[in-house]
C-alpha positions as CSV (number, residue, x, y, z in Angstrom):
1,M,0.0,0.0,0.0
2,A,1.4,3.4,-1.0
3,V,2.3,5.8,1.7
4,Q,0.2,8.9,1.4
5,P,2.2,12.2,1.7
6,E,1.5,14.1,4.9
7,R,-1.2,16.7,4.2
8,R,-0.3,20.3,4.7
9,P,-2.7,22.1,7.0
10,G,-4.8,24.8,5.5
11,F,-3.8,28.5,5.7
12,E,-6.3,29.4,8.4
13,T,-5.3,26.4,10.5
14,L,-1.7,27.4,10.3
15,C,-2.6,30.9,11.4
16,V,-4.3,29.6,14.5
17,H,-2.1,26.6,15.5
18,F,1.3,26.5,13.9
19,G,4.3,27.2,16.1
20,E,2.3,27.4,19.3
21,D,2.9,25.3,22.5
22,R,-0.2,25.8,24.6
23,A,0.8,23.2,27.1
24,A,4.0,25.1,27.9
25,N,1.9,28.3,28.3
26,L,-0.5,26.9,31.0
27,G,-3.1,26.1,28.3
28,A,-3.5,29.8,27.3
29,A,-5.4,30.1,24.0
30,A,-3.4,33.2,23.1
31,P,0.4,33.1,23.4
32,P,1.9,35.1,26.3
33,L,3.4,38.5,25.8
34,Y,7.1,38.7,26.9
35,Q,7.2,42.5,27.1
36,C,10.8,42.8,28.3
37,S,14.2,44.0,27.0
38,T,16.5,41.6,28.8
39,F,16.5,38.0,30.1
40,T,18.4,36.8,33.2
41,Y,20.8,33.9,33.8
42,P,21.1,31.7,36.9
43,D,25.0,31.9,37.1
44,C,28.1,33.3,35.5
45,A,29.0,30.2,33.6
46,S,25.7,30.1,31.7
47,F,26.0,33.8,31.0
48,V,29.5,33.6,29.6
49,D,28.8,30.5,27.6
50,R,25.4,31.8,26.3
51,N,24.5,31.2,22.6
52,P,20.9,32.4,22.3
53,P,18.5,31.3,21.0
54,A,20.3,28.2,19.8
55,D,20.8,27.0,23.4
56,G,17.1,27.4,24.2
57,R,17.6,30.7,26.0
58,Y,16.8,34.3,25.2
59,D,19.3,37.1,25.9
60,Y,18.1,40.5,24.7
61,T,15.0,41.5,22.7
62,R,17.0,43.3,20.0
63,T,18.4,39.8,19.1
64,A,15.3,37.6,19.8
65,N,12.2,37.5,21.9
66,P,9.8,34.5,22.7
67,T,6.7,36.4,21.5
68,T,8.2,37.5,18.2
69,A,9.8,34.1,17.7
70,I,6.3,32.5,17.5
71,L,5.3,35.1,15.0
72,E,8.4,34.5,12.9
73,R,7.9,30.7,12.8
74,K,4.3,31.2,11.8
75,I,5.0,33.8,9.1
76,A,7.9,31.6,7.7
77,E,5.5,28.7,7.4
78,L,2.7,30.8,5.8
79,E,5.2,32.2,3.2
80,R,6.6,28.7,2.6
81,G,10.1,29.8,3.7
82,E,12.6,28.5,6.1
83,A,13.0,31.5,8.4
84,C,11.6,35.0,9.1
85,R,12.9,38.1,10.9
86,A,10.5,40.6,12.4
87,F,11.3,44.4,12.3
88,G,10.0,47.5,13.9
89,S,8.5,48.9,10.6
90,G,8.0,47.9,7.0
91,M,10.8,50.2,5.9
92,A,13.2,48.7,8.5
93,A,12.5,45.3,6.9
94,I,12.8,46.6,3.4
95,S,16.0,48.5,4.1
96,A,17.6,45.5,5.9
97,A,16.6,43.1,3.1
98,I,18.1,45.4,0.4
99,L,21.3,46.1,2.3
100,S,21.7,42.3,2.9
101,C,21.9,41.9,-0.9
102,A,23.7,45.0,-2.2
103,K,26.8,46.8,-1.1
104,S,28.9,49.8,-2.2
105,G,29.7,49.8,-5.9
106,E,26.8,47.6,-6.9
107,H,23.6,48.1,-8.8
108,V,19.8,47.5,-8.2
109,V,16.9,47.2,-10.7
110,T,13.4,47.9,-9.5
111,I,10.0,49.0,-10.8
112,E,9.0,52.7,-11.4
113,T,5.8,52.3,-9.4
114,V,7.5,50.8,-6.3
115,Y,6.3,51.9,-2.8
116,G,7.2,55.6,-2.4
117,P,9.6,55.3,0.7
118,T,11.3,52.3,-1.0
119,R,11.9,54.5,-4.1
120,R,13.3,57.3,-1.9
121,L,15.6,54.8,-0.2
122,L,16.9,53.5,-3.6
123,A,17.0,56.8,-5.5
124,D,18.0,59.3,-2.9
125,Y,19.6,57.6,0.1
126,L,21.6,54.6,-1.1
127,P,23.6,56.6,-3.7
128,R,25.5,58.2,-0.8
129,F,26.9,54.7,-0.3
130,N,27.6,54.2,-4.0
131,I,24.6,51.9,-4.6
132,E,22.8,52.9,-7.8
133,T,19.4,51.9,-9.0
134,T,17.6,51.7,-12.4
135,F,13.9,52.0,-12.5
136,V,11.9,50.1,-15.1
137,R,8.2,49.5,-15.8
138,G,8.6,45.8,-15.1
139,T,5.5,44.4,-16.8
140,E,7.8,42.5,-19.2
141,V,10.8,40.5,-18.1
142,D,12.8,42.2,-20.9
143,H,12.5,45.5,-19.0
144,F,14.6,44.0,-16.3
145,R,17.0,42.2,-18.7
146,D,17.7,45.4,-20.6
147,A,18.6,47.3,-17.4
148,L,21.1,44.7,-16.0
149,R,24.7,45.7,-15.7
150,L,27.8,43.7,-14.8
151,N,27.6,44.9,-11.2
152,T,23.8,44.3,-10.8
153,R,23.3,42.4,-7.6
154,L,19.6,42.8,-6.8
155,I,16.3,42.9,-8.6
156,Y,13.5,44.2,-6.3
157,V,9.9,43.7,-7.3
158,E,6.5,44.6,-5.9
159,S,3.7,42.7,-7.4
160,P,1.0,44.1,-7.5
161,S,2.8,47.5,-7.4
162,S,1.7,50.6,-5.6
163,L,-1.0,52.9,-6.9
164,L,-1.3,51.4,-10.4
165,F,-1.2,47.7,-9.3
166,E,0.8,46.4,-12.2
167,L,2.3,42.9,-11.9
168,Q,5.6,41.4,-12.6
169,D,6.1,37.8,-13.8
170,L,7.8,36.4,-10.7
171,T,8.9,33.1,-12.3
172,A,10.5,34.9,-15.3
173,V,12.2,37.5,-13.1
174,A,13.6,34.9,-10.7
175,K,14.8,32.7,-13.6
176,L,16.6,35.7,-15.2
177,A,18.2,36.7,-11.9
178,R,19.4,33.3,-11.0
179,S,21.0,32.9,-14.4
180,R,23.1,35.9,-13.7
181,G,23.8,35.3,-10.0
182,I,21.5,38.1,-8.9
183,A,19.4,38.1,-5.7
184,T,15.7,38.9,-5.8
185,I,13.4,40.5,-3.3
186,A,9.6,40.7,-3.6
187,D,7.4,43.1,-1.5
188,N,4.3,40.9,-0.8
189,S,2.5,43.4,1.4
190,N,-0.5,43.8,-1.0
191,A,-1.2,40.1,-1.7
192,T,0.0,38.7,1.7
193,P,0.8,35.0,2.0
194,Y,-2.9,34.3,1.7
195,F,-3.0,35.2,-1.9
196,Q,0.6,34.8,-3.1
197,N,3.8,33.1,-2.2
198,P,6.7,34.6,-4.2
199,L,9.2,32.1,-2.8
200,D,7.4,29.4,-4.7
201,F,8.3,31.1,-7.9
202,G,12.0,31.3,-7.1
203,I,12.3,34.7,-5.4
204,D,15.0,34.8,-2.7
205,L,13.5,37.1,-0.1
206,V,10.0,38.3,0.7
207,V,9.3,41.5,2.6
208,H,6.1,42.7,4.3
209,T,4.9,46.0,5.7
210,A,3.0,44.1,8.4
211,T,1.4,47.3,9.4
212,K,-1.1,46.7,6.6
213,Y,-3.1,43.5,6.2
214,I,-1.1,41.2,8.6
215,G,-1.7,43.6,11.5
216,G,-5.1,44.5,10.1
217,H,-6.3,46.9,12.8
218,S,-4.3,50.1,12.1
219,D,-2.8,49.9,15.6
220,L,0.8,48.7,15.0
221,V,3.8,49.4,12.8
222,A,6.0,46.4,11.9
223,G,7.8,44.7,9.0
224,L,8.9,41.1,8.1
225,V,11.5,39.5,5.9
226,V,11.2,35.8,4.9
227,G,13.6,33.5,3.0
228,S,16.0,30.6,3.4
229,K,17.6,30.0,6.8
230,Q,21.0,30.9,5.5
231,R,19.9,34.3,4.2
232,I,17.8,35.2,7.3
233,D,20.5,34.1,9.7
234,A,23.0,36.4,7.9
235,L,20.5,39.2,7.7
236,S,19.5,38.9,11.4
237,A,23.1,38.9,12.6
238,A,24.1,41.9,10.5
239,E,21.3,44.3,9.4
240,G,18.8,42.9,12.0
241,E,21.0,43.3,15.1
242,L,23.3,46.2,14.1
243,L,20.8,48.6,12.5
244,G,18.5,48.0,15.5
245,G,15.1,48.0,13.7
246,V,13.8,45.5,16.2
247,A,10.1,44.5,16.4
248,D,8.6,45.4,19.8
249,P,7.2,42.3,21.5
250,F,3.7,43.9,21.8
251,A,3.7,44.6,18.1
252,G,4.6,40.9,17.6
253,W,1.7,39.9,19.8
254,L,-0.7,42.1,17.9
255,M,0.5,40.6,14.6
256,L,-0.3,37.1,16.0
257,R,-3.7,38.4,16.8
258,G,-4.1,39.8,13.3
259,L,-3.2,36.4,11.8
260,R,-6.1,34.7,13.4
261,T,-8.5,36.5,11.1
262,L,-6.3,37.3,8.1
263,G,-8.0,34.9,5.7
264,L,-11.5,36.0,6.7
265,R,-10.6,39.6,6.4
266,L,-9.0,39.3,3.0
267,D,-11.9,37.3,1.6
268,R,-14.2,40.2,2.7
269,H,-11.7,42.9,1.4
270,Q,-11.5,41.1,-2.0
271,R,-15.2,40.6,-2.4
272,S,-16.0,44.2,-1.6
273,A,-13.2,45.6,-3.7
274,L,-14.1,43.6,-6.8
275,H,-17.7,44.7,-6.5
276,L,-16.7,48.3,-6.2
277,A,-14.2,48.0,-9.1
278,R,-16.9,46.7,-11.3
279,F,-19.3,49.4,-10.1
280,L,-16.7,52.1,-10.9
281,E,-15.9,50.5,-14.3
282,S,-19.5,50.8,-15.3
283,D,-19.8,54.5,-14.3
284,A,-19.5,57.0,-17.2
285,R,-17.6,59.4,-15.1
286,I,-14.7,57.0,-14.7
287,D,-12.1,56.7,-17.3
288,R,-10.1,53.7,-16.0
289,V,-10.0,51.3,-13.0
290,H,-6.8,49.7,-11.8
291,Y,-7.5,46.4,-10.1
292,P,-5.9,43.1,-11.1
293,G,-9.0,41.2,-10.2
294,L,-11.0,42.6,-13.1
295,E,-11.5,40.3,-16.0
296,N,-10.3,43.0,-18.5
297,H,-7.2,43.9,-16.5
298,P,-4.2,43.8,-19.0
299,Q,-2.5,41.3,-16.8
300,A,-5.5,39.2,-15.7
301,G,-3.9,36.0,-17.0
302,L,-0.7,36.5,-15.1
303,A,-2.7,37.4,-11.9
304,K,-4.6,34.1,-12.1
305,R,-1.3,32.2,-12.7
306,Q,0.6,33.5,-9.7
307,M,-2.0,34.7,-7.3
308,R,-4.9,33.1,-5.6
309,G,-6.9,36.3,-5.2
310,Q,-6.7,40.1,-4.8
311,S,-6.7,42.5,-1.9
312,G,-8.9,45.5,-1.1
313,L,-6.6,48.0,-2.9
314,L,-7.6,49.6,-6.2
315,S,-7.4,53.0,-7.9
316,F,-9.3,54.8,-10.6
317,E,-9.1,57.8,-12.9
318,L,-11.9,60.3,-13.5
319,R,-12.6,61.3,-17.0
320,E,-12.1,64.8,-15.7
321,S,-8.9,64.1,-13.9
322,S,-7.8,67.6,-12.8
323,R,-6.4,68.1,-9.4
324,E,-9.4,70.2,-8.4
325,R,-11.9,67.6,-9.5
326,V,-10.1,64.7,-7.9
327,F,-9.8,66.6,-4.6
328,A,-13.5,67.5,-4.7
329,A,-14.4,63.9,-5.1
330,V,-12.2,62.6,-2.3
331,N,-13.3,65.5,0.0
332,A,-16.9,64.5,-0.5
333,L,-16.5,61.0,0.7
334,K,-17.9,60.3,4.1
335,L,-17.0,56.7,5.0
336,F,-13.7,56.6,3.1
337,C,-11.3,58.5,5.4
338,I,-8.3,60.4,4.0
339,A,-5.2,58.9,5.4
340,V,-1.9,57.2,4.5
341,S,-1.4,53.4,4.9
342,W,-4.0,50.8,4.1
343,G,-5.0,47.2,5.0
344,G,-7.0,48.0,8.2
345,Y,-10.6,47.5,8.9
346,E,-11.5,51.1,7.9
347,S,-11.9,52.3,4.3
348,L,-9.4,54.9,3.1
349,A,-9.1,57.2,0.0
350,I,-6.3,59.4,-1.1
351,P,-5.6,61.5,-4.2
352,A,-2.2,60.7,-5.9
353,E,-0.3,62.2,-8.8
354,V,1.4,59.5,-10.8
355,A,3.1,59.1,-14.2
356,D,1.2,57.2,-16.8
357,P,3.5,54.2,-17.6
358,R,2.4,54.4,-21.2
359,T,3.0,58.0,-21.9
360,G,5.0,59.3,-19.0
361,Q,2.5,62.2,-18.5
362,K,1.5,63.1,-15.0
363,K,-2.1,62.5,-14.0
364,W,-4.2,62.5,-10.8
365,I,-5.9,59.3,-9.6
366,I,-7.8,58.2,-6.5
367,R,-6.6,55.2,-4.5
368,L,-9.0,53.3,-2.4
369,S,-8.3,50.8,0.5
370,V,-11.6,49.0,0.8
371,G,-12.3,48.2,4.4
372,L,-14.8,46.0,6.2
373,E,-17.8,48.3,6.3
374,S,-21.1,47.3,4.6
375,L,-20.6,47.1,0.9
376,E,-23.8,48.9,0.1
377,D,-22.8,51.8,2.3
378,L,-19.4,52.1,0.6
379,K,-21.0,52.0,-2.8
380,A,-23.5,54.7,-1.9
381,D,-20.7,56.8,-0.5
382,L,-18.7,56.6,-3.7
383,Y,-21.8,57.3,-5.8
384,Q,-22.7,60.5,-3.9
385,A,-19.1,61.7,-3.9
386,L,-18.8,61.3,-7.7
387,G,-22.0,63.2,-8.1
388,R,-20.5,66.2,-6.4
């Protein structure tokens, strides 16, 4: 009789149970919060010979903490990686990941519509350390290939990208990079491990701004990096410890709480966002809707191949897309609040000026983060605001 392979638990089951030892925690359903900076030793010998956490001890929260360790094990499993490192913000995670792959005199390729602070890091900050970056559209693998140099050491992708939600072919990009000995990083904050696993396509490191969907409640700031044990160990010992972007244990505990409902929340975000995207697409006042879940999205086929679903993020362009008209529409919204960030339970809207990737011309768009309010109320809010 053939031996059946062990069945991998479902995503939601992993979110609830993986990496937790309730027996060791007095049966507590929720893991304990180790809100402390330092850990004590019983004697001098154990202190001098310490090797945390390999020896089963914890030493200092900047290095490791029992609460964040549970989170890191759980996130690594959800992203189908070997290890994870938690950070105090999404940008701390992104900066550490990039610096673990590129050093002075080397070159990075990324997409033009990458997350704004990431673009500033690459375009404005890292050149002072002699790290240069080329920005490409990235919708075709040839865009990356044509930008490579002899000293290129990193390709950084974000799929779907910020604001315009264009995709990159993760398999093709990873294959190209590996053929040239180039590392790859993917920002998976939008899709989360619920809808996409870039490591499955050959990407080396995955980063998350966990402030967004993983936290889910707009009450924490945190970041995550996932990859092979070798890469994460090296990153943790260097950029993780020395740059000091440590995740606070309470933020780690809040992320564990957020994971309990991540699948449920994303199903609701997706359902409402798709409905609103179709509603906006049918409105004569709207010129274009940017949402990879739409059947007529230019990359709908790629989205179906490498993603299991879409988040609650979308953007759209008014036919009359002047700054004044866009501001008036956003100001008229009542349930959609005006604020940075996204991925919480509340719906948000912001105006943004972007360059059209087809023409290079600047235009104003409206980005929505569709929250967990009643869908009919959100639709009515958009309808009345567009009517203003």
